[in-house]
VORO-682781 format. One record per residue (C-alpha): z, x, y. Coordinates in pm, whole numbers, plus 50000, padded with zeros to 5 digits. Each point is the difference from the previous one (the first is absolute). Layout:
<atoms>
ZXY;...
</atoms>
This chain:
<atoms>
138582902911536;501664986549675;502245015049731;498175014249685;500734979349704;503225008549798;501525020550295;503725000049913;501794994250341;503454992550129;499454963149990;499835003649616;502475026749934;503444993249879;503305018250055;499215009650369;503365007150158;501014982550297;500155018650333;502984984650212;501045020950280;503955009150004;500284985750351;500704964550164;498374998550348;501844974550225;499504997750375;502214971250070;502105007250329;503525006849932;501205007550351;503044979350136;500495011250374;502254974250089;502485005049711;499685039150053;500564998750381;503154975849982;503495010449927;501814994549694;503424985449953;502244983049747;500734964049975;503384987049858;499304963249975;497064978349914;500274986250378;500205028950240;500954992750353;500305021750333;500384994850372;497875003350296;501115000350370;498565005650346;501225008650350;500014971750268;497015000350253;500705020350320;502184980750272;498315008750325;502684982350173;502945020449871;501665007550336;503714993550089;502344998550284;502375031650049;503344991949859;498824967149828;501814988949706;498444987949673;500344961449959;496954994649750;498905020049683;496535003249863;499394980049691;499685020649689;496834995749785;500775003349639;497785022349760;497264984549829;500435000849621;496825003449795;499025008149625;497764998449702;499964992249634;499545027949721;497084993749781;499375010749657;496595013849916;498995014549668;497055007249759;500364996749611;498175020749731;499864995449631;498015023849763;499734999649643;501445029949824;496535008949838;498435002350340;502475025950117;499395023049706;496094998449960;497955025750161;498764989650340;497635013750263;501395006750356;503794998649917;502225012249726;502614969950014;498914965450089;503604990650089;500265026750249;496554992650151;500794963550046;503185005550138;498555021750266;497364975950089;502404969950016;502365017450214;497175007350281;499094964249967;503684987750041;500365022450325;496754985250140;501084965549923;503385006650206;498035016150270;497684967950025;502884976249974;501925016750260;497065000350260;499064962449931;500804969250181;502534987849735;503104979650072;503355011049866;501444977049724;503565002449863;498744987449660;502124983049727;500455002049633;496684986849960;497995015550264;499465036250103;501645014850311;497255010850262;500675027650264;498354988950331;497045021050088;499395016150329;497544975150133;502834973449975;502515020550175;497945007750345;500454974050273;500825019850324;496955022650103;497464978649828;496474992550142;498464970749796;497404972950039;500814971550189;500274977649656;502215026249837;503774999249986;502685024449946;502294997949685;503354984350030;503535012149868;502464979849823;503705016149990;498175033050089;497395001949741;496324994050055;499554969049781;496904985650160;497015024850015;497815000150317;497234975050040;496735017150001;497574990550292;496475001850058;498495035349976;498795018950315;498845035450055;502515026850043;499675014050349;501485028250195;501744974050209;501944984749699;500955036249903;501475007750352;501674965650050;501925006649660;500815036350098;501174988550344;502134973149874;501915024149760;500505025650255;501494972350221;502474990749692;500945034649972;497715010149701;498385030849934;496145003549941;499235021049699;497804985349726;497274974349984;499404988249643;496424982049967;497704988749726;496605015649946;497964975850212;502315002850296;500355037449958;496295001150107;500774977050282;502775024350149;497665029649964;497714984950265;502944995650257;499645019850316;503605013649945;499355019049700;500425037450063;499595014549659;496684998249824;499665037049879;501665015249700;500365038749983;498465012149686;500595036150068;503055002049737;497724984449748;496635017650028;498795022050268;497774974950189;500104984750359;502054969750074;498634969949809;499794966150189;501364974849780;499884961550036;503574992750021;502775000250226;503305015349966;501774997150341;499754973150282;501855006150308;501624971950196;501754995250310;503405001649813;499405022149730;497685013749732;498834981349689;499255016249668;497414976949859;500174997549628;497694979649758;501584979949719;498494983249716;503044979049925;500794978150305;497874971150106;496975010450216;500724973450249;503345015750095;500415032150191;503565013849982;501625021750255;502745016149817;502985024050069;501265011049672;503595009050142;500134961550002;498924994849614;501505003449693;499584993349615;503364991349867;500455004949618;502344979749800;498665014849685;497455029250048;496774999949812;500715008649647;498554999849647;501964977649767;499705002649624;499914965749851;501304989949651;497775006849718;499224968549807;496825010949803;497445026649952;499555005550367;501745018650297;500994979250309;500675012750349;500834985350342;499585015150325;502404982050239;501065003550355;502394978450225;499325004850367;500044984050337;498255007950348;502545005650281;498594996050347;502745015650207;498974982950309;496684981750027;500075001650381;498995036349956;496814993649821;496774981050088;497194980349856;496544989750094;499234970649785;496954977549902;497435027050021;496474998249889;499145018149656;496254999749989;
</atoms>
């Protein structure tokens, strides 16, 4: 079929109104499970230090003669001082004054909308950096301070590839990140070895943070005990089987398996959030910058550091395959 000659249609018409929906659709993930679960504290200096200690190993020869006098004393092992550097993280916004007052779809205030979006991005930045294999750096007047990330802290309860290497500390700060080794499959044996090492060291088995690929790997482990989700409170329907793992029972405790988008998929972290804090020297806040022209300037800023109270209570399965 063809159009009859001189038919006036929308392709020729002028003055048609634009139809722009008054909504903005964004499915970008916003969850920050690591930050949300960790404790929150206050920093007082740009370098924060704390101490760790451990009891002596059992002395199975601790038997003495009746009435004996003491002629020798046990050596006292001093505490270990560790620490981290505060890091300044920020987002900057500049908007023309005209943009703020013109009629817009999906938001009334461009400034408020952009501040909201940049605030979420800033939280995600901090979450990702805190879980990374990043060495600490004290910084200088010409270089930024860096908070050592989780991957650079863990060295006690670690299962890694033969060509990988644990991080090193200088004056208590992880200033050399771990050396990545050749990737190998995440197995149930690796998981159980890390958990056992944690338990022997005195740690508590509580949370397993894994990326998307290795979340699926854990779902196939035989120790999985929860594959069902009760939908009765949501919809009157029978229990639905879901392709996910919520709980893994080990010989030393129960792990809650939590997928994360922001850590490296090659790392599986065994975490106890009683031993993890974010310390804030300057909490996240919006700062109004000086007006120098026909525009508004804002800065979202936070100064923080990651505090690992005692890394011997945490664990890591490193160098895992991701595809």
